[in-house]
C-alpha positions as CSV (number, residue, x, y, z in Angstrom):
1,M,0.0,0.0,0.0
2,K,1.3,3.4,-0.9
3,S,2.2,5.8,1.9
4,L,0.6,9.2,2.2
5,A,1.9,12.5,3.6
6,I,-0.5,15.2,4.6
7,V,1.1,18.7,4.7
8,N,-0.7,21.4,6.6
9,S,0.5,24.9,5.7
10,S,-2.8,26.9,5.8
11,A,-3.8,29.0,8.8
12,P,-6.7,27.6,10.8
13,F,-10.1,29.1,10.2
14,S,-9.1,30.7,6.9
15,S,-10.8,27.8,5.1
16,I,-11.8,24.2,5.8
17,N,-8.4,22.9,5.0
18,D,-7.6,22.0,8.6
19,R,-10.8,19.9,8.9
20,E,-10.4,18.2,5.5
21,S,-6.8,17.3,6.1
22,L,-7.6,15.7,9.5
23,D,-10.5,13.8,8.0
24,M,-8.3,12.6,5.1
25,L,-5.6,11.5,7.6
26,L,-7.9,9.6,9.9
27,A,-9.7,7.9,7.0
28,N,-6.5,6.7,5.5
29,A,-5.1,5.6,8.8
30,S,-8.3,3.6,9.5
31,Y,-7.4,1.4,6.6
32,D,-3.9,0.9,8.0
33,R,-2.3,3.0,5.2
34,P,1.1,4.4,6.3
35,V,0.5,8.1,6.9
36,G,2.6,11.1,8.0
37,L,1.4,14.4,9.2
38,F,3.4,17.5,8.5
39,F,3.0,21.1,9.7
40,A,4.7,24.1,8.2
41,G,4.2,27.8,7.7
42,D,0.9,29.1,9.1
43,G,-0.3,25.5,9.4
44,L,1.5,25.4,12.7
45,Y,-1.2,27.6,14.1
46,Q,-3.7,24.7,13.6
47,I,-2.1,22.9,16.6
48,L,-1.6,25.7,19.0
49,K,-2.9,25.1,22.6
50,S,-4.2,28.6,22.9
51,T,-6.4,28.7,19.7
52,D,-10.1,29.6,20.4
53,A,-12.3,28.6,17.5
54,Q,-15.3,30.2,19.0
55,L,-13.8,33.7,18.4
56,T,-14.0,32.9,14.6
57,G,-17.3,31.2,14.5
58,H,-15.7,28.0,13.3
59,K,-15.9,24.5,14.7
60,D,-13.1,23.6,17.2
61,I,-11.3,20.5,15.9
62,S,-8.5,20.6,18.5
63,K,-9.9,17.7,20.4
64,S,-9.9,15.6,17.2
65,Y,-6.1,15.6,17.4
66,G,-6.5,13.3,20.4
67,L,-7.5,10.7,17.9
68,L,-4.0,10.5,16.4
69,E,-2.9,8.2,19.1
70,L,-6.0,6.0,18.8
71,Y,-5.3,5.6,15.1
72,D,-1.5,4.9,15.8
73,I,-0.4,8.0,13.9
74,E,3.1,8.5,15.1
75,Q,4.8,10.2,12.2
76,I,4.2,13.8,13.0
77,Y,6.6,16.4,11.8
78,L,7.1,20.1,12.5
79,C,9.1,22.5,10.3
80,Q,11.8,24.0,12.6
81,Q,12.3,27.0,10.3
82,S,8.6,27.9,10.3
83,M,8.6,27.6,14.1
84,N,11.6,29.9,14.4
85,E,10.0,32.5,12.1
86,R,6.8,32.5,14.2
87,G,8.5,32.4,17.6
88,L,7.0,29.0,18.4
89,T,8.4,26.2,20.5
90,A,7.2,22.6,21.1
91,E,5.5,23.7,24.3
92,H,3.0,25.8,22.3
93,F,1.5,22.8,20.6
94,L,-1.4,20.4,21.4
95,I,0.5,17.4,19.9
96,D,4.1,16.2,19.9
97,G,6.0,16.1,16.7
98,Q,9.5,15.7,15.5
99,M,11.1,19.0,14.6
100,L,12.9,18.9,11.3
101,S,15.4,21.2,9.6
102,Q,14.6,22.2,6.1
103,K,16.9,19.5,4.6
104,Q,15.4,16.9,7.0
105,W,11.9,18.1,6.0
106,F,12.4,17.5,2.3
107,D,14.3,14.2,2.9
108,T,11.5,12.9,5.1
109,L,8.7,14.1,2.8
110,S,10.4,12.4,-0.2
111,Q,10.0,9.0,1.6
112,F,6.3,9.1,1.1
113,D,4.7,7.8,-2.1
114,Q,1.9,10.5,-2.2
115,V,1.7,14.0,-0.8
116,L,-1.4,16.1,-0.3
117,N,-1.1,19.8,0.6
118,F,-3.7,21.6,2.6
C-alpha cells in the first residue's frame, strides 16, 4: 500500500483545509495505510494550545487531534524554520511532533509515495 503524507500549511479558520486534512488523515489511517502528518508555515497555528475557535465562528477541531494516538499515527513532523519564524516552540502545541530542519523536512517528505497539501 502506498504511503501518504498530509502537509498542513494553511492557517486555521481561513478555510476548511484543517478539517479536511484531518478527515483525510484519519480515513486513510483507519485502513492501515502508512501516513505522515506535516505542519509548516501558518499550518503550525492549527495545533496551538491557545487557539479559540469560538472567536472565529468555526468548529473547534483541536480535540480531534487526540484521535491521532488512537489511530496509531506517530509520524508527525514540524518545520523548525517555520517555528523559528513565528517564535513558536514545542511547548506551544497540542501534539508532539519531530522538529525537522529544512533538509530533513524534504528528505522525510520524499520517503512518502503520495503527498497532499492543505
